[in-house]
C-alpha positions in Angstrom: -53.4 126.6 -197.3 -51.0 124.3 -199.3 -52.2 122.5 -202.4 -51.2 118.9 -203.3 -52.2 116.9 -206.4 -51.1 113.9 -208.4 -50.1 114.8 -212.0 -52.1 112.0 -213.5 -55.4 110.4 -212.4 -54.4 106.7 -212.7 -51.3 104.6 -212.1 -50.1 101.0 -212.5 -48.4 99.0 -209.8 -44.8 100.0 -209.6 -45.2 102.8 -212.2 -43.6 106.2 -211.4 -46.0 108.7 -210.1 -45.5 112.5 -209.5 -47.1 114.4 -206.7 -47.0 118.2 -206.8 -47.0 120.3 -203.6 -47.5 124.0 -203.8 -47.8 126.7 -201.1 -48.4 130.4 -201.5 -47.6 132.5 -198.5 -46.3 135.9 -197.2 -42.7 136.5 -198.1 -41.7 136.8 -194.4 -42.7 133.2 -193.5 -40.2 130.4 -193.1 -41.6 127.3 -194.9 -40.2 123.8 -194.8 -41.3 121.1 -197.3 -41.2 117.4 -196.4 -38.0 115.5 -197.2 -37.3 111.9 -197.9 -37.9 110.9 -194.2 -41.6 112.1 -194.3 -44.4 109.6 -194.3 -45.5 108.8 -197.9 -47.6 105.7 -197.2 -49.2 104.0 -199.1 -46.6 105.2 -201.6 -42.8 104.8 -201.7 -40.5 107.7 -202.0 -38.2 107.7 -205.1 -37.0 111.2 -205.4 -37.8 114.9 -205.4 -37.5 117.9 -207.7 -37.4 121.2 -205.8 -38.1 124.7 -207.3 -36.7 127.9 -205.8 -39.0 130.2 -204.1 -40.6 132.7 -206.4 -42.1 136.0 -205.2 -44.5 138.1 -207.2 -46.7 141.0 -206.1 -46.1 140.4 -202.4 -46.8 136.6 -202.6 -44.2 133.9 -202.4 -44.6 130.5 -204.0 -42.8 127.3 -202.9 -43.2 124.3 -205.1 -41.8 120.7 -205.2 -42.6 117.6 -207.1 -42.2 114.2 -205.3 -41.5 111.1 -207.4 -43.3 108.2 -205.9 -44.3 104.5 -206.6 -47.0 102.3 -205.2 -47.2 98.6 -204.8 -50.5 98.5 -202.9 -53.5 97.0 -204.6 -56.1 99.4 -203.2 -58.4 100.7 -206.0 -58.1 104.3 -204.7 -55.1 105.7 -202.8 -54.7 109.1 -201.2 -51.9 111.3 -200.0 -51.6 114.6 -198.2 -48.1 115.9 -197.4 -47.9 118.5 -194.6 -46.0 121.8 -194.9 -44.1 123.1 -191.8 -44.4 126.8 -191.1 -41.8 128.1 -188.6 -43.1 130.8 -186.2 -40.4 131.7 -183.7 -39.9 128.6 -181.5 -43.1 127.0 -182.6 -43.7 125.0 -185.7 -47.1 124.8 -187.4 -47.9 121.8 -189.6 -50.4 122.7 -192.4 -52.1 119.9 -194.4 -53.4 120.3 -197.9 -56.6 118.5 -199.0 -56.0 114.9 -199.7 -55.3 114.0 -203.3 -56.5 110.8 -204.9 -55.2 108.5 -207.6 -56.8 105.4 -209.0 -55.0 102.1 -209.5 -55.3 100.9 -213.1 -55.5 97.1 -213.2 -54.1 95.2 -216.2 -56.1 92.0 -215.7 -59.8 92.0 -214.8 -60.9 89.4 -212.2 -63.0 86.5 -213.6 -66.7 87.1 -213.4 -69.0 84.1 -212.6 -66.3 81.6 -212.8 -64.7 79.7 -210.0 -61.0 80.0 -209.5 -59.1 76.9 -210.5 -58.0 74.6 -207.7 -54.4 74.9 -206.7 -52.3 71.7 -206.9 -49.7 71.1 -204.3 -46.2 70.1 -205.6 -43.5 69.5 -203.0 -41.0 67.8 -205.4 -37.6 69.4 -205.2 -36.3 71.1 -208.3 -32.5 70.9 -208.9 -30.9 74.3 -208.8 -27.7 75.1 -210.5 -25.0 76.1 -207.9 -24.0 79.7 -208.1 -20.5 81.0 -207.2 -20.7 82.7 -203.8 -18.7 85.8 -204.4 -19.4 87.5 -200.9 -18.1 84.5 -199.0 -15.0 84.2 -201.2 -14.3 87.9 -201.0 -14.7 87.8 -197.2 -12.4 84.8 -197.0 -9.8 86.5 -199.2 -9.9 89.6 -197.0 -9.6 87.4 -193.9 -6.5 85.7 -195.3 -5.0 89.1 -196.3 -5.6 90.5 -192.8 -4.1 87.4 -191.3 -1.0 87.6 -193.5 -0.7 91.4 -192.8 -1.0 90.8 -189.1 1.6 88.0 -189.3 3.9 90.2 -191.3 3.7 93.0 -188.7 4.2 90.6 -185.8 7.1 88.7 -187.3 8.6 91.6 -189.3 11.5 92.4 -187.0 12.6 88.7 -186.5 12.3 88.1 -190.2 14.2 91.2 -191.0 17.0 90.2 -188.6 17.2 86.8 -190.2 17.3 88.2 -193.7 20.1 90.6 -192.7 22.0 87.8 -191.1 21.6 85.7 -194.3 22.9 88.6 -196.5 25.9 89.2 -194.2 26.7 85.4 -194.2 26.4 85.3 -198.0 28.6 88.4 -198.6 31.1 87.1 -196.1 31.4 83.8 -197.9 31.7 85.6 -201.3 34.5 87.8 -199.8 36.5 84.9 -198.5 36.3 83.0 -201.8 37.3 86.0 -203.9 40.1 87.0 -201.4 41.5 83.5 -201.5 41.5 83.6 -205.3 43.5 86.8 -205.3 46.0 85.4 -202.8 46.4 82.2 -204.9 47.0 84.3 -208.1 49.7 86.3 -206.2 51.4 83.1 -205.1 51.5 82.1 -208.8 52.5 85.4 -210.4 54.0 87.5 -207.6 52.2 90.4 -209.3 51.6 93.8 -207.5 48.3 94.0 -209.5 46.9 91.0 -207.5 47.9 92.6 -204.3 46.1 95.8 -205.2 43.0 93.8 -206.2 43.0 91.9 -202.9 43.2 95.2 -200.9 40.4 96.8 -202.9 38.2 93.8 -202.3 39.0 93.9 -198.6 38.1 97.7 -198.5 34.9 97.2 -200.4 33.8 94.3 -198.1 34.5 96.2 -194.9 32.8 99.3 -196.3 29.6 97.3 -196.8 30.0 95.5 -193.5 30.6 98.8 -191.6 28.1 100.7 -193.7 30.7 103.5 -194.3 32.7 105.0 -197.1 35.8 103.0 -196.1 36.6 102.1 -199.7 37.4 105.7 -200.5 39.7 106.2 -197.4 43.5 106.4 -197.6 45.6 104.0 -195.6 46.2 106.6 -192.9 42.4 107.2 -192.6 41.6 103.5 -192.5 44.2 102.9 -189.7 42.7 105.8 -187.7 39.1 104.5 -188.4 40.0 101.2 -186.8 41.8 102.9 -183.9 45.3 102.1 -185.0 44.7 98.3 -185.0 48.1 96.5 -185.3 47.0 94.0 -188.0 45.5 96.7 -190.2 48.4 99.1 -189.8 51.1 96.4 -190.6 49.1 94.8 -193.4 48.3 98.0 -195.3 51.9 99.3 -194.8 53.3 96.1 -196.4 50.7 96.1 -199.3 51.3 99.8 -200.0 55.0 99.2 -200.2 54.4 96.6 -202.9 51.7 98.5 -204.8 53.4 101.8 -205.0 57.0 100.6 -205.0 58.9 97.7 -206.5 58.1 94.1 -205.4 61.2 92.6 -204.1 61.7 88.9 -203.5 62.1 89.4 -199.7 58.7 91.3 -199.7 56.7 88.2 -200.8 56.7 86.7 -197.3 55.6 90.0 -195.8 52.8 90.2 -198.3 51.7 86.7 -197.4 51.6 87.8 -193.7 49.7 90.9 -194.7 47.0 88.8 -196.5 46.6 86.7 -193.3 46.3 89.8 -191.2 43.7 91.3 -193.5 41.6 88.2 -193.7 41.8 87.6 -189.9 40.7 91.2 -189.2 37.8 90.8 -191.6 36.8 87.6 -189.8 36.8 89.4 -186.4 34.8 92.4 -187.7 32.2 90.0 -189.2 31.9 88.1 -185.9 31.5 91.4 -184.0 28.7 92.5 -186.3 26.8 89.2 -186.2 26.9 88.7 -182.5 
């Protein structure tokens, strides 16, 4: 038969109290001690310390100490925790003798004196407001979920608008810089300005087409744009100036080349943004 006992005879309300449960049995028996879901009334379960099974001289000992508390005001409180013995498909519940503990009171009740009369007071007492963290956290999470849902819902349209804005901004920058190089060529008639304008054109189209166009040769660029007439004639004229000597009769051809390059860039931009 199992044995259960409290490790001290008296206890205060809310004070930790240990209950020891021991069971000596044959080594072949399967024994299960109560867990936290067992019925501990009138006590409350606070934890358990379990000791491994120890076998000596053909007798096995299982032992556990349950950490309890009581908030009941009964003078004497009892507890008996059952031990489950597994026998094949059957389970036998074995109860130890009930163990008692006395409640130790800290204030003795008045003897021979009437209790003072209770006075009713319904006046409201001002209470200092307290910051409601749970509501604010819940509100913040709701806002974040709303923003996240909106971002997922409008992500694609916003991405398209942003890409269109970048393309429009880059195109405006290209036109302004290209016009500046053309103006400088008109003033200086320098092959350097022609080369800078062509490099700017290549870099812009490389970004617009998302390709390595700025590293291509003139022949490769013409082939890339499927032998476009404006591209072929414009790059042929600019190469003649950049790699040869700029003649006075070549200036008008360079001006036409600039117009062709700008017009082609305008058409490619329009085709991408459609």
